[in-house]
mmCIF file of the N, C-alpha and C atoms, coordinates in Angstrom:
data_MODEL
# 
_entry.id   MODEL 
# 
loop_
_atom_site.group_PDB 
_atom_site.id 
_atom_site.type_symbol 
_atom_site.label_atom_id 
_atom_site.label_alt_id 
_atom_site.label_comp_id 
_atom_site.label_asym_id 
_atom_site.label_entity_id 
_atom_site.label_seq_id 
_atom_site.pdbx_PDB_ins_code 
_atom_site.Cartn_x 
_atom_site.Cartn_y 
_atom_site.Cartn_z 
_atom_site.occupancy 
_atom_site.B_iso_or_equiv 
_atom_site.pdbx_formal_charge 
_atom_site.auth_seq_id 
_atom_site.auth_comp_id 
_atom_site.auth_asym_id 
_atom_site.auth_atom_id 
_atom_site.pdbx_PDB_model_num 
ATOM 1   N N  . MET A 1 1  ? 0.848   -1.171 0.000  1.00 0.00 ? 1  MET A N  1 
ATOM 2   C CA . MET A 1 1  ? 0.000   0.000  0.000  1.00 0.00 ? 1  MET A CA 1 
ATOM 3   C C  . MET A 1 1  ? 0.893   1.232  0.000  1.00 0.00 ? 1  MET A C  1 
ATOM 4   N N  . GLU A 1 2  ? 0.539   2.205  -0.815 1.00 0.00 ? 2  GLU A N  1 
ATOM 5   C CA . GLU A 1 2  ? 1.328   3.428  -0.961 1.00 0.00 ? 2  GLU A CA 1 
ATOM 6   C C  . GLU A 1 2  ? 0.949   4.440  0.106  1.00 0.00 ? 2  GLU A C  1 
ATOM 7   N N  . SER A 1 3  ? 1.944   5.041  0.724  1.00 0.00 ? 3  SER A N  1 
ATOM 8   C CA . SER A 1 3  ? 1.717   6.062  1.744  1.00 0.00 ? 3  SER A CA 1 
ATOM 9   C C  . SER A 1 3  ? 1.556   7.418  1.070  1.00 0.00 ? 3  SER A C  1 
ATOM 10  N N  . ILE A 1 4  ? 0.588   8.189  1.535  1.00 0.00 ? 4  ILE A N  1 
ATOM 11  C CA . ILE A 1 4  ? 0.341   9.516  0.982  1.00 0.00 ? 4  ILE A CA 1 
ATOM 12  C C  . ILE A 1 4  ? 0.996   10.549 1.875  1.00 0.00 ? 4  ILE A C  1 
ATOM 13  N N  . GLU A 1 5  ? 1.781   11.415 1.280  1.00 0.00 ? 5  GLU A N  1 
ATOM 14  C CA . GLU A 1 5  ? 2.427   12.501 2.016  1.00 0.00 ? 5  GLU A CA 1 
ATOM 15  C C  . GLU A 1 5  ? 1.611   13.776 1.809  1.00 0.00 ? 5  GLU A C  1 
ATOM 16  N N  . TRP A 1 6  ? 1.292   14.454 2.895  1.00 0.00 ? 6  TRP A N  1 
ATOM 17  C CA . TRP A 1 6  ? 0.535   15.695 2.841  1.00 0.00 ? 6  TRP A CA 1 
ATOM 18  C C  . TRP A 1 6  ? 1.457   16.854 3.188  1.00 0.00 ? 6  TRP A C  1 
ATOM 19  N N  . SER A 1 7  ? 1.371   17.927 2.422  1.00 0.00 ? 7  SER A N  1 
ATOM 20  C CA . SER A 1 7  ? 2.099   19.131 2.810  1.00 0.00 ? 7  SER A CA 1 
ATOM 21  C C  . SER A 1 7  ? 1.257   19.876 3.842  1.00 0.00 ? 7  SER A C  1 
ATOM 22  N N  . ASP A 1 8  ? 1.893   20.725 4.617  1.00 0.00 ? 8  ASP A N  1 
ATOM 23  C CA . ASP A 1 8  ? 1.158   21.483 5.638  1.00 0.00 ? 8  ASP A CA 1 
ATOM 24  C C  . ASP A 1 8  ? 0.089   22.369 5.013  1.00 0.00 ? 8  ASP A C  1 
ATOM 25  N N  . ASP A 1 9  ? 0.376   22.933 3.841  1.00 0.00 ? 9  ASP A N  1 
ATOM 26  C CA . ASP A 1 9  ? -0.603  23.786 3.170  1.00 0.00 ? 9  ASP A CA 1 
ATOM 27  C C  . ASP A 1 9  ? -1.830  22.984 2.744  1.00 0.00 ? 9  ASP A C  1 
ATOM 28  N N  . GLU A 1 10 ? -1.595  21.809 2.156  1.00 0.00 ? 10 GLU A N  1 
ATOM 29  C CA . GLU A 1 10 ? -2.713  20.960 1.732  1.00 0.00 ? 10 GLU A CA 1 
ATOM 30  C C  . GLU A 1 10 ? -3.530  20.511 2.931  1.00 0.00 ? 10 GLU A C  1 
ATOM 31  N N  . LEU A 1 11 ? -2.855  20.138 3.985  1.00 0.00 ? 11 LEU A N  1 
ATOM 32  C CA . LEU A 1 11 ? -3.541  19.675 5.184  1.00 0.00 ? 11 LEU A CA 1 
ATOM 33  C C  . LEU A 1 11 ? -4.362  20.805 5.793  1.00 0.00 ? 11 LEU A C  1 
ATOM 34  N N  . GLY A 1 12 ? -3.774  21.990 5.863  1.00 0.00 ? 12 GLY A N  1 
ATOM 35  C CA . GLY A 1 12 ? -4.483  23.149 6.405  1.00 0.00 ? 12 GLY A CA 1 
ATOM 36  C C  . GLY A 1 12 ? -5.723  23.484 5.597  1.00 0.00 ? 12 GLY A C  1 
ATOM 37  N N  . GLU A 1 13 ? -5.610  23.413 4.276  1.00 0.00 ? 13 GLU A N  1 
ATOM 38  C CA . GLU A 1 13 ? -6.757  23.686 3.412  1.00 0.00 ? 13 GLU A CA 1 
ATOM 39  C C  . GLU A 1 13 ? -7.853  22.644 3.612  1.00 0.00 ? 13 GLU A C  1 
ATOM 40  N N  . ASP A 1 14 ? -7.453  21.396 3.749  1.00 0.00 ? 14 ASP A N  1 
ATOM 41  C CA . ASP A 1 14 ? -8.443  20.330 3.949  1.00 0.00 ? 14 ASP A CA 1 
ATOM 42  C C  . ASP A 1 14 ? -9.146  20.472 5.298  1.00 0.00 ? 14 ASP A C  1 
ATOM 43  N N  . ILE A 1 15 ? -8.403  20.801 6.332  1.00 0.00 ? 15 ILE A N  1 
ATOM 44  C CA . ILE A 1 15 ? -9.001  20.984 7.656  1.00 0.00 ? 15 ILE A CA 1 
ATOM 45  C C  . ILE A 1 15 ? -9.947  22.184 7.637  1.00 0.00 ? 15 ILE A C  1 
ATOM 46  N N  . GLU A 1 16 ? -9.528  23.250 6.969  1.00 0.00 ? 16 GLU A N  1 
ATOM 47  C CA . GLU A 1 16 ? -10.383 24.430 6.845  1.00 0.00 ? 16 GLU A CA 1 
ATOM 48  C C  . GLU A 1 16 ? -11.677 24.082 6.111  1.00 0.00 ? 16 GLU A C  1 
ATOM 49  N N  . ALA A 1 17 ? -11.573 23.275 5.064  1.00 0.00 ? 17 ALA A N  1 
ATOM 50  C CA . ALA A 1 17 ? -12.761 22.847 4.309  1.00 0.00 ? 17 ALA A CA 1 
ATOM 51  C C  . ALA A 1 17 ? -13.690 21.996 5.181  1.00 0.00 ? 17 ALA A C  1 
ATOM 52  N N  . MET A 1 18 ? -13.113 21.135 6.008  1.00 0.00 ? 18 MET A N  1 
ATOM 53  C CA . MET A 1 18 ? -13.936 20.315 6.911  1.00 0.00 ? 18 MET A CA 1 
ATOM 54  C C  . MET A 1 18 ? -14.678 21.198 7.907  1.00 0.00 ? 18 MET A C  1 
ATOM 55  N N  . CYS A 1 19 ? -13.994 22.210 8.436  1.00 0.00 ? 19 CYS A N  1 
ATOM 56  C CA . CYS A 1 19 ? -14.627 23.125 9.392  1.00 0.00 ? 19 CYS A CA 1 
ATOM 57  C C  . CYS A 1 19 ? -15.744 23.922 8.722  1.00 0.00 ? 19 CYS A C  1 
ATOM 58  N N  . ARG A 1 20 ? -15.512 24.362 7.488  1.00 0.00 ? 20 ARG A N  1 
ATOM 59  C CA . ARG A 1 20 ? -16.560 25.082 6.750  1.00 0.00 ? 20 ARG A CA 1 
ATOM 60  C C  . ARG A 1 20 ? -17.760 24.170 6.487  1.00 0.00 ? 20 ARG A C  1 
ATOM 61  N N  . SER A 1 21 ? -17.488 22.898 6.194  1.00 0.00 ? 21 SER A N  1 
ATOM 62  C CA . SER A 1 21 ? -18.561 21.940 5.961  1.00 0.00 ? 21 SER A CA 1 
ATOM 63  C C  . SER A 1 21 ? -19.404 21.747 7.224  1.00 0.00 ? 21 SER A C  1 
ATOM 64  N N  . LYS A 1 22 ? -18.740 21.646 8.356  1.00 0.00 ? 22 LYS A N  1 
ATOM 65  C CA . LYS A 1 22 ? -19.458 21.470 9.620  1.00 0.00 ? 22 LYS A CA 1 
ATOM 66  C C  . LYS A 1 22 ? -20.260 22.727 9.944  1.00 0.00 ? 22 LYS A C  1 
ATOM 67  N N  . ALA A 1 23 ? -19.688 23.901 9.670  1.00 0.00 ? 23 ALA A N  1 
ATOM 68  C CA . ALA A 1 23 ? -20.413 25.159 9.903  1.00 0.00 ? 23 ALA A CA 1 
ATOM 69  C C  . ALA A 1 23 ? -21.662 25.222 9.024  1.00 0.00 ? 23 ALA A C  1 
ATOM 70  N N  . GLU A 1 24 ? -21.545 24.770 7.786  1.00 0.00 ? 24 GLU A N  1 
ATOM 71  C CA . GLU A 1 24 ? -22.695 24.736 6.886  1.00 0.00 ? 24 GLU A CA 1 
ATOM 72  C C  . GLU A 1 24 ? -23.773 23.795 7.424  1.00 0.00 ? 24 GLU A C  1 
ATOM 73  N N  . GLU A 1 25 ? -23.366 22.672 7.970  1.00 0.00 ? 25 GLU A N  1 
ATOM 74  C CA . GLU A 1 25 ? -24.324 21.739 8.585  1.00 0.00 ? 25 GLU A CA 1 
ATOM 75  C C  . GLU A 1 25 ? -25.076 22.422 9.724  1.00 0.00 ? 25 GLU A C  1 
ATOM 76  N N  . PHE A 1 26 ? -24.348 23.155 10.564 1.00 0.00 ? 26 PHE A N  1 
ATOM 77  C CA . PHE A 1 26 ? -24.985 23.860 11.675 1.00 0.00 ? 26 PHE A CA 1 
ATOM 78  C C  . PHE A 1 26 ? -25.931 24.951 11.170 1.00 0.00 ? 26 PHE A C  1 
ATOM 79  N N  . ARG A 1 27 ? -25.547 25.628 10.080 1.00 0.00 ? 27 ARG A N  1 
ATOM 80  C CA . ARG A 1 27 ? -26.441 26.643 9.519  1.00 0.00 ? 27 ARG A CA 1 
ATOM 81  C C  . ARG A 1 27 ? -27.730 26.009 9.018  1.00 0.00 ? 27 ARG A C  1 
ATOM 82  N N  . LEU A 1 28 ? -27.640 24.806 8.454  1.00 0.00 ? 28 LEU A N  1 
ATOM 83  C CA . LEU A 1 28 ? -28.843 24.100 8.006  1.00 0.00 ? 28 LEU A CA 1 
ATOM 84  C C  . LEU A 1 28 ? -29.740 23.720 9.179  1.00 0.00 ? 28 LEU A C  1 
ATOM 85  N N  . LEU A 1 29 ? -29.136 23.584 10.356 1.00 0.00 ? 29 LEU A N  1 
ATOM 86  C CA . LEU A 1 29 ? -29.901 23.262 11.563 1.00 0.00 ? 29 LEU A CA 1 
ATOM 87  C C  . LEU A 1 29 ? -30.451 24.512 12.254 1.00 0.00 ? 29 LEU A C  1 
ATOM 88  N N  . GLY A 1 30 ? -30.142 25.683 11.691 1.00 0.00 ? 30 GLY A N  1 
ATOM 89  C CA . GLY A 1 30 ? -30.699 26.919 12.237 1.00 0.00 ? 30 GLY A CA 1 
ATOM 90  C C  . GLY A 1 30 ? -29.715 27.801 12.973 1.00 0.00 ? 30 GLY A C  1 
ATOM 91  N N  . TYR A 1 31 ? -28.475 27.376 13.105 1.00 0.00 ? 31 TYR A N  1 
ATOM 92  C CA . TYR A 1 31 ? -27.448 28.198 13.751 1.00 0.00 ? 31 TYR A CA 1 
ATOM 93  C C  . TYR A 1 31 ? -26.805 29.060 12.670 1.00 0.00 ? 31 TYR A C  1 
ATOM 94  N N  . GLU A 1 32 ? -27.410 30.226 12.409 1.00 0.00 ? 32 GLU A N  1 
ATOM 95  C CA . GLU A 1 32 ? -27.105 31.009 11.218 1.00 0.00 ? 32 GLU A CA 1 
ATOM 96  C C  . GLU A 1 32 ? -25.720 31.624 11.173 1.00 0.00 ? 32 GLU A C  1 
ATOM 97  N N  . TYR A 1 33 ? -25.122 31.921 12.295 1.00 0.00 ? 33 TYR A N  1 
ATOM 98  C CA . TYR A 1 33 ? -23.900 32.719 12.307 1.00 0.00 ? 33 TYR A CA 1 
ATOM 99  C C  . TYR A 1 33 ? -22.629 31.921 12.589 1.00 0.00 ? 33 TYR A C  1 
ATOM 100 N N  . VAL A 1 34 ? -22.668 30.620 12.429 1.00 0.00 ? 34 VAL A N  1 
ATOM 101 C CA . VAL A 1 34 ? -21.499 29.783 12.676 1.00 0.00 ? 34 VAL A CA 1 
ATOM 102 C C  . VAL A 1 34 ? -20.575 29.832 11.460 1.00 0.00 ? 34 VAL A C  1 
ATOM 103 N N  . THR A 1 35 ? -19.288 30.003 11.725 1.00 0.00 ? 35 THR A N  1 
ATOM 104 C CA . THR A 1 35 ? -18.296 30.005 10.637 1.00 0.00 ? 35 THR A CA 1 
ATOM 105 C C  . THR A 1 35 ? -17.339 28.837 10.830 1.00 0.00 ? 35 THR A C  1 
ATOM 106 N N  . GLY A 1 36 ? -16.547 28.576 9.813  1.00 0.00 ? 36 GLY A N  1 
ATOM 107 C CA . GLY A 1 36 ? -15.526 27.545 9.914  1.00 0.00 ? 36 GLY A CA 1 
ATOM 108 C C  . GLY A 1 36 ? -14.528 27.854 11.015 1.00 0.00 ? 36 GLY A C  1 
ATOM 109 N N  . LYS A 1 37 ? -14.194 29.133 11.183 1.00 0.00 ? 37 LYS A N  1 
ATOM 110 C CA . LYS A 1 37 ? -13.269 29.534 12.239 1.00 0.00 ? 37 LYS A CA 1 
ATOM 111 C C  . LYS A 1 37 ? -13.860 29.240 13.615 1.00 0.00 ? 37 LYS A C  1 
ATOM 112 N N  . ASP A 1 38 ? -15.156 29.471 13.773 1.00 0.00 ? 38 ASP A N  1 
ATOM 113 C CA . ASP A 1 38 ? -15.817 29.161 15.049 1.00 0.00 ? 38 ASP A CA 1 
ATOM 114 C C  . ASP A 1 38 ? -15.705 27.669 15.366 1.00 0.00 ? 38 ASP A C  1 
ATOM 115 N N  . ILE A 1 39 ? -15.905 26.842 14.356 1.00 0.00 ? 39 ILE A N  1 
ATOM 116 C CA . ILE A 1 39 ? -15.792 25.390 14.543 1.00 0.00 ? 39 ILE A CA 1 
ATOM 117 C C  . ILE A 1 39 ? -14.364 25.041 14.949 1.00 0.00 ? 39 ILE A C  1 
ATOM 118 N N  . TRP A 1 40 ? -13.379 25.611 14.254 1.00 0.00 ? 40 TRP A N  1 
ATOM 119 C CA . TRP A 1 40 ? -11.987 25.329 14.577 1.00 0.00 ? 40 TRP A CA 1 
ATOM 120 C C  . TRP A 1 40 ? -11.641 25.775 15.993 1.00 0.00 ? 40 TRP A C  1 
ATOM 121 N N  . ASP A 1 41 ? -12.123 26.955 16.398 1.00 0.00 ? 41 ASP A N  1 
ATOM 122 C CA . ASP A 1 41 ? -11.861 27.443 17.757 1.00 0.00 ? 41 ASP A CA 1 
ATOM 123 C C  . ASP A 1 41 ? -12.429 26.487 18.804 1.00 0.00 ? 41 ASP A C  1 
ATOM 124 N N  . CYS A 1 42 ? -13.601 25.964 18.536 1.00 0.00 ? 42 CYS A N  1 
ATOM 125 C CA . CYS A 1 42 ? -14.234 25.020 19.461 1.00 0.00 ? 42 CYS A CA 1 
ATOM 126 C C  . CYS A 1 42 ? -13.451 23.711 19.531 1.00 0.00 ? 42 CYS A C  1 
ATOM 127 N N  . ILE A 1 43 ? -13.084 23.183 18.388 1.00 0.00 ? 43 ILE A N  1 
ATOM 128 C CA . ILE A 1 43 ? -12.364 21.909 18.332 1.00 0.00 ? 43 ILE A CA 1 
ATOM 129 C C  . ILE A 1 43 ? -10.954 22.039 18.898 1.00 0.00 ? 43 ILE A C  1 
ATOM 130 N N  . SER A 1 44 ? -10.258 23.087 18.513 1.00 0.00 ? 44 SER A N  1 
ATOM 131 C CA . SER A 1 44 ? -8.835  23.203 18.853 1.00 0.00 ? 44 SER A CA 1 
ATOM 132 C C  . SER A 1 44 ? -8.573  23.542 20.315 1.00 0.00 ? 44 SER A C  1 
ATOM 133 N N  . ARG A 1 45 ? -9.583  23.957 21.053 1.00 0.00 ? 45 ARG A N  1 
ATOM 134 C CA . ARG A 1 45 ? -9.375  24.259 22.477 1.00 0.00 ? 45 ARG A CA 1 
ATOM 135 C C  . ARG A 1 45 ? -8.886  23.031 23.240 1.00 0.00 ? 45 ARG A C  1 
ATOM 136 N N  . ASN A 1 46 ? -9.268  21.853 22.770 1.00 0.00 ? 46 ASN A N  1 
ATOM 137 C CA . ASN A 1 46 ? -8.857  20.610 23.430 1.00 0.00 ? 46 ASN A CA 1 
ATOM 138 C C  . ASN A 1 46 ? -7.394  20.268 23.174 1.00 0.00 ? 46 ASN A C  1 
ATOM 139 N N  . TYR A 1 47 ? -6.812  20.875 22.151 1.00 0.00 ? 47 TYR A N  1 
ATOM 140 C CA . TYR A 1 47 ? -5.457  20.517 21.763 1.00 0.00 ? 47 TYR A CA 1 
ATOM 141 C C  . TYR A 1 47 ? -4.401  21.390 22.430 1.00 0.00 ? 47 TYR A C  1 
ATOM 142 N N  . ALA A 1 48 ? -4.815  22.380 23.197 1.00 0.00 ? 48 ALA A N  1 
ATOM 143 C CA . ALA A 1 48 ? -3.854  23.268 23.853 1.00 0.00 ? 48 ALA A CA 1 
ATOM 144 C C  . ALA A 1 48 ? -2.988  22.492 24.845 1.00 0.00 ? 48 ALA A C  1 
ATOM 145 N N  . LYS A 1 49 ? -3.583  21.567 25.563 1.00 0.00 ? 49 LYS A N  1 
ATOM 146 C CA . LYS A 1 49 ? -2.856  20.774 26.554 1.00 0.00 ? 49 LYS A CA 1 
ATOM 147 C C  . LYS A 1 49 ? -2.151  19.573 25.922 1.00 0.00 ? 49 LYS A C  1 
ATOM 148 N N  . GLU A 1 50 ? -2.857  18.918 25.002 1.00 0.00 ? 50 GLU A N  1 
ATOM 149 C CA . GLU A 1 50 ? -2.375  17.662 24.428 1.00 0.00 ? 50 GLU A CA 1 
ATOM 150 C C  . GLU A 1 50 ? -1.364  17.847 23.304 1.00 0.00 ? 50 GLU A C  1 
ATOM 151 N N  . GLY A 1 51 ? -1.400  18.992 22.631 1.00 0.00 ? 51 GLY A N  1 
ATOM 152 C CA . GLY A 1 51 ? -0.603  19.160 21.420 1.00 0.00 ? 51 GLY A CA 1 
ATOM 153 C C  . GLY A 1 51 ? -1.409  18.711 20.221 1.00 0.00 ? 51 GLY A C  1 
ATOM 154 N N  . ASN A 1 52 ? -0.792  18.682 19.065 1.00 0.00 ? 52 ASN A N  1 
ATOM 155 C CA . ASN A 1 52 ? -1.497  18.308 17.847 1.00 0.00 ? 52 ASN A CA 1 
ATOM 156 C C  . ASN A 1 52 ? -1.845  16.823 17.861 1.00 0.00 ? 52 ASN A C  1 
ATOM 157 N N  . PRO A 1 53 ? -3.124  16.507 17.588 1.00 0.00 ? 53 PRO A N  1 
ATOM 158 C CA . PRO A 1 53 ? -3.552  15.108 17.588 1.00 0.00 ? 53 PRO A CA 1 
ATOM 159 C C  . PRO A 1 53 ? -3.233  14.447 16.251 1.00 0.00 ? 53 PRO A C  1 
ATOM 160 N N  . PRO A 1 54 ? -3.349  13.137 16.198 1.00 0.00 ? 54 PRO A N  1 
ATOM 161 C CA . PRO A 1 54 ? -3.233  12.450 14.901 1.00 0.00 ? 54 PRO A CA 1 
ATOM 162 C C  . PRO A 1 54 ? -4.356  12.923 13.972 1.00 0.00 ? 54 PRO A C  1 
ATOM 163 N N  . LEU A 1 55 ? -4.113  12.853 12.696 1.00 0.00 ? 55 LEU A N  1 
ATOM 164 C CA . LEU A 1 55 ? -5.069  13.350 11.708 1.00 0.00 ? 55 LEU A CA 1 
ATOM 165 C C  . LEU A 1 55 ? -6.441  12.687 11.851 1.00 0.00 ? 55 LEU A C  1 
ATOM 166 N N  . HIS A 1 56 ? -6.469  11.380 12.088 1.00 0.00 ? 56 HIS A N  1 
ATOM 167 C CA . HIS A 1 56 ? -7.762  10.697 12.185 1.00 0.00 ? 56 HIS A CA 1 
ATOM 168 C C  . HIS A 1 56 ? -8.579  11.211 13.363 1.00 0.00 ? 56 HIS A C  1 
ATOM 169 N N  . LYS A 1 57 ? -7.931  11.579 14.468 1.00 0.00 ? 57 LYS A N  1 
ATOM 170 C CA . LYS A 1 57 ? -8.650  12.129 15.624 1.00 0.00 ? 57 LYS A CA 1 
ATOM 171 C C  . LYS A 1 57 ? -9.188  13.519 15.308 1.00 0.00 ? 57 LYS A C  1 
ATOM 172 N N  . LEU A 1 58 ? -8.392  14.311 14.630 1.00 0.00 ? 58 LEU A N  1 
ATOM 173 C CA . LEU A 1 58 ? -8.805  15.660 14.256 1.00 0.00 ? 58 LEU A CA 1 
ATOM 174 C C  . LEU A 1 58 ? -10.034 15.618 13.346 1.00 0.00 ? 58 LEU A C  1 
ATOM 175 N N  . VAL A 1 59 ? -9.995  14.771 12.340 1.00 0.00 ? 59 VAL A N  1 
ATOM 176 C CA . VAL A 1 59 ? -11.126 14.627 11.422 1.00 0.00 ? 59 VAL A CA 1 
ATOM 177 C C  . VAL A 1 59 ? -12.361 14.145 12.183 1.00 0.00 ? 59 VAL A C  1 
ATOM 178 N N  . ASN A 1 60 ? -12.194 13.170 13.045 1.00 0.00 ? 60 ASN A N  1 
ATOM 179 C CA . ASN A 1 60 ? -13.313 12.667 13.838 1.00 0.00 ? 60 ASN A CA 1 
ATOM 180 C C  . ASN A 1 60 ? -13.884 13.759 14.740 1.00 0.00 ? 60 ASN A C  1 
ATOM 181 N N  . ASP A 1 61 ? -13.021 14.532 15.380 1.00 0.00 ? 61 ASP A N  1 
ATOM 182 C CA . ASP A 1 61 ? -13.487 15.597 16.274 1.00 0.00 ? 61 ASP A CA 1 
ATOM 183 C C  . ASP A 1 61 ? -14.309 16.634 15.518 1.00 0.00 ? 61 ASP A C  1 
ATOM 184 N N  . ILE A 1 62 ? -13.889 16.974 14.317 1.00 0.00 ? 62 ILE A N  1 
ATOM 185 C CA . ILE A 1 62 ? -14.627 17.969 13.534 1.00 0.00 ? 62 ILE A CA 1 
ATOM 186 C C  . ILE A 1 62 ? -15.979 17.412 13.106 1.00 0.00 ? 62 ILE A C  1 
ATOM 187 N N  . TYR A 1 63 ? -15.965 16.245 12.492 1.00 0.00 ? 63 TYR A N  1 
ATOM 188 C CA . TYR A 1 63 ? -17.208 15.719 11.931 1.00 0.00 ? 63 TYR A CA 1 
ATOM 189 C C  . TYR A 1 63 ? -18.177 15.167 12.975 1.00 0.00 ? 63 TYR A C  1 
ATOM 190 N N  . SER A 1 64 ? -17.703 14.859 14.169 1.00 0.00 ? 64 SER A N  1 
ATOM 191 C CA . SER A 1 64 ? -18.619 14.346 15.196 1.00 0.00 ? 64 SER A CA 1 
ATOM 192 C C  . SER A 1 64 ? -19.073 15.429 16.169 1.00 0.00 ? 64 SER A C  1 
ATOM 193 N N  . LEU A 1 65 ? -18.659 16.677 15.953 1.00 0.00 ? 65 LEU A N  1 
ATOM 194 C CA . LEU A 1 65 ? -19.077 17.770 16.830 1.00 0.00 ? 65 LEU A CA 1 
ATOM 195 C C  . LEU A 1 65 ? -20.590 17.938 16.760 1.00 0.00 ? 65 LEU A C  1 
ATOM 196 N N  . LYS A 1 66 ? -21.221 17.944 17.897 1.00 0.00 ? 66 LYS A N  1 
ATOM 197 C CA . LYS A 1 66 ? -22.668 18.124 17.987 1.00 0.00 ? 66 LYS A CA 1 
ATOM 198 C C  . LYS A 1 66 ? -22.990 19.582 18.275 1.00 0.00 ? 66 LYS A C  1 
ATOM 199 N N  . ALA A 1 67 ? -24.162 20.011 17.841 1.00 0.00 ? 67 ALA A N  1 
ATOM 200 C CA . ALA A 1 67 ? -24.579 21.396 18.059 1.00 0.00 ? 67 ALA A CA 1 
ATOM 201 C C  . ALA A 1 67 ? -24.640 21.722 19.549 1.00 0.00 ? 67 ALA A C  1 
ATOM 202 N N  . THR A 1 68 ? -25.059 20.775 20.361 1.00 0.00 ? 68 THR A N  1 
ATOM 203 C CA . THR A 1 68 ? -25.136 21.043 21.810 1.00 0.00 ? 68 THR A CA 1 
ATOM 204 C C  . THR A 1 68 ? -23.746 21.260 22.405 1.00 0.00 ? 68 THR A C  1 
ATOM 205 N N  . SER A 1 69 ? -22.768 20.504 21.952 1.00 0.00 ? 69 SER A N  1 
ATOM 206 C CA . SER A 1 69 ? -21.394 20.700 22.432 1.00 0.00 ? 69 SER A CA 1 
ATOM 207 C C  . SER A 1 69 ? -20.873 22.063 22.005 1.00 0.00 ? 69 SER A C  1 
ATOM 208 N N  . TYR A 1 70 ? -21.186 22.458 20.792 1.00 0.00 ? 70 TYR A N  1 
ATOM 209 C CA . TYR A 1 70 ? -20.757 23.764 20.304 1.00 0.00 ? 70 TYR A CA 1 
ATOM 210 C C  . TYR A 1 70 ? -21.417 24.875 21.121 1.00 0.00 ? 70 TYR A C  1 
ATOM 211 N N  . MET A 1 71 ? -22.699 24.740 21.405 1.00 0.00 ? 71 MET A N  1 
ATOM 212 C CA . MET A 1 71 ? -23.398 25.766 22.188 1.00 0.00 ? 71 MET A CA 1 
ATOM 213 C C  . MET A 1 71 ? -22.866 25.818 23.622 1.00 0.00 ? 71 MET A C  1 
ATOM 214 N N  . ASN A 1 72 ? -22.520 24.671 24.202 1.00 0.00 ? 72 ASN A N  1 
ATOM 215 C CA . ASN A 1 72 ? -21.896 24.669 25.526 1.00 0.00 ? 72 ASN A CA 1 
ATOM 216 C C  . ASN A 1 72 ? -20.567 25.414 25.502 1.00 0.00 ? 72 ASN A C  1 
ATOM 217 N N  . TYR A 1 73 ? -19.774 25.186 24.449 1.00 0.00 ? 73 TYR A N  1 
ATOM 218 C CA . TYR A 1 73 ? -18.503 25.891 24.286 1.00 0.00 ? 73 TYR A CA 1 
ATOM 219 C C  . TYR A 1 73 ? -18.738 27.400 24.232 1.00 0.00 ? 73 TYR A C  1 
ATOM 220 N N  . LEU A 1 74 ? -19.742 27.841 23.461 1.00 0.00 ? 74 LEU A N  1 
ATOM 221 C CA . LEU A 1 74 ? -20.030 29.269 23.359 1.00 0.00 ? 74 LEU A CA 1 
ATOM 222 C C  . LEU A 1 74 ? -20.473 29.860 24.691 1.00 0.00 ? 74 LEU A C  1 
ATOM 223 N N  . THR A 1 75 ? -21.280 29.114 25.425 1.00 0.00 ? 75 THR A N  1 
ATOM 224 C CA . THR A 1 75 ? -21.746 29.595 26.726 1.00 0.00 ? 75 THR A CA 1 
ATOM 225 C C  . THR A 1 75 ? -20.588 29.764 27.691 1.00 0.00 ? 75 THR A C  1 
ATOM 226 N N  . ILE A 1 76 ? -19.723 28.792 27.770 1.00 0.00 ? 76 ILE A N  1 
ATOM 227 C CA . ILE A 1 76 ? -18.563 28.871 28.656 1.00 0.00 ? 76 ILE A CA 1 
ATOM 228 C C  . ILE A 1 76 ? -17.639 29.993 28.225 1.00 0.00 ? 76 ILE A C  1 
ATOM 229 N N  . ALA A 1 77 ? -17.434 30.146 26.926 1.00 0.00 ? 77 ALA A N  1 
ATOM 230 C CA . ALA A 1 77 ? -16.575 31.229 26.415 1.00 0.00 ? 77 ALA A CA 1 
ATOM 231 C C  . ALA A 1 77 ? -17.169 32.593 26.774 1.00 0.00 ? 77 ALA A C  1 
ATOM 232 N N  . ALA A 1 78 ? -18.493 32.703 26.713 1.00 0.00 ? 78 ALA A N  1 
ATOM 233 C CA . ALA A 1 78 ? -19.142 33.973 27.068 1.00 0.00 ? 78 ALA A CA 1 
ATOM 234 C C  . ALA A 1 78 ? -18.955 34.280 28.550 1.00 0.00 ? 78 ALA A C  1 
ATOM 235 N N  . TYR A 1 79 ? -19.111 33.278 29.408 1.00 0.00 ? 79 TYR A N  1 
ATOM 236 C CA . TYR A 1 79 ? -18.906 33.491 30.843 1.00 0.00 ? 79 TYR A CA 1 
ATOM 237 C C  . TYR A 1 79 ? -17.461 33.895 31.140 1.00 0.00 ? 79 TYR A C  1 
ATOM 238 N N  . ARG A 1 80 ? -16.521 33.250 30.472 1.00 0.00 ? 80 ARG A N  1 
ATOM 239 C CA . ARG A 1 80 ? -15.107 33.597 30.683 1.00 0.00 ? 80 ARG A CA 1 
ATOM 240 C C  . ARG A 1 80 ? -14.805 34.997 30.191 1.00 0.00 ? 80 ARG A C  1 
ATOM 241 N N  . GLY A 1 81 ? -15.496 35.430 29.154 1.00 0.00 ? 81 GLY A N  1 
ATOM 242 C CA . GLY A 1 81 ? -15.292 36.768 28.610 1.00 0.00 ? 81 GLY A CA 1 
ATOM 243 C C  . GLY A 1 81 ? -15.802 37.863 29.518 1.00 0.00 ? 81 GLY A C  1 
ATOM 244 N N  . LEU A 1 82 ? -16.727 37.505 30.404 1.00 0.00 ? 82 LEU A N  1 
ATOM 245 C CA . LEU A 1 82 ? -17.294 38.493 31.319 1.00 0.00 ? 82 LEU A CA 1 
ATOM 246 C C  . LEU A 1 82 ? -16.385 38.804 32.488 1.00 0.00 ? 82 LEU A C  1 
ATOM 247 N N  . ASN A 1 83 ? -15.428 37.932 32.760 1.00 0.00 ? 83 ASN A N  1 
ATOM 248 C CA . ASN A 1 83 ? -14.537 38.135 33.918 1.00 0.00 ? 83 ASN A CA 1 
ATOM 249 C C  . ASN A 1 83 ? -13.526 39.202 33.660 1.00 0.00 ? 83 ASN A C  1 
# 
């Protein structure tokens, strides 16, 4: 089996596209103002302590993000912003 090498630029573009796709899914569910950057901010908060995860975990984290988890993240971020 042939191994595929990804450049950082290609990987970054693909991750950005996945985040935009997830944001579009949330917009279809009625969350009108979600952007790909918002999705990335929510997902990447978990990686501050752990460092960069394996690609399969990153993809899973993006595509399995639930709207309730995203809304919990926003609520906590809002409370932290008030301090």
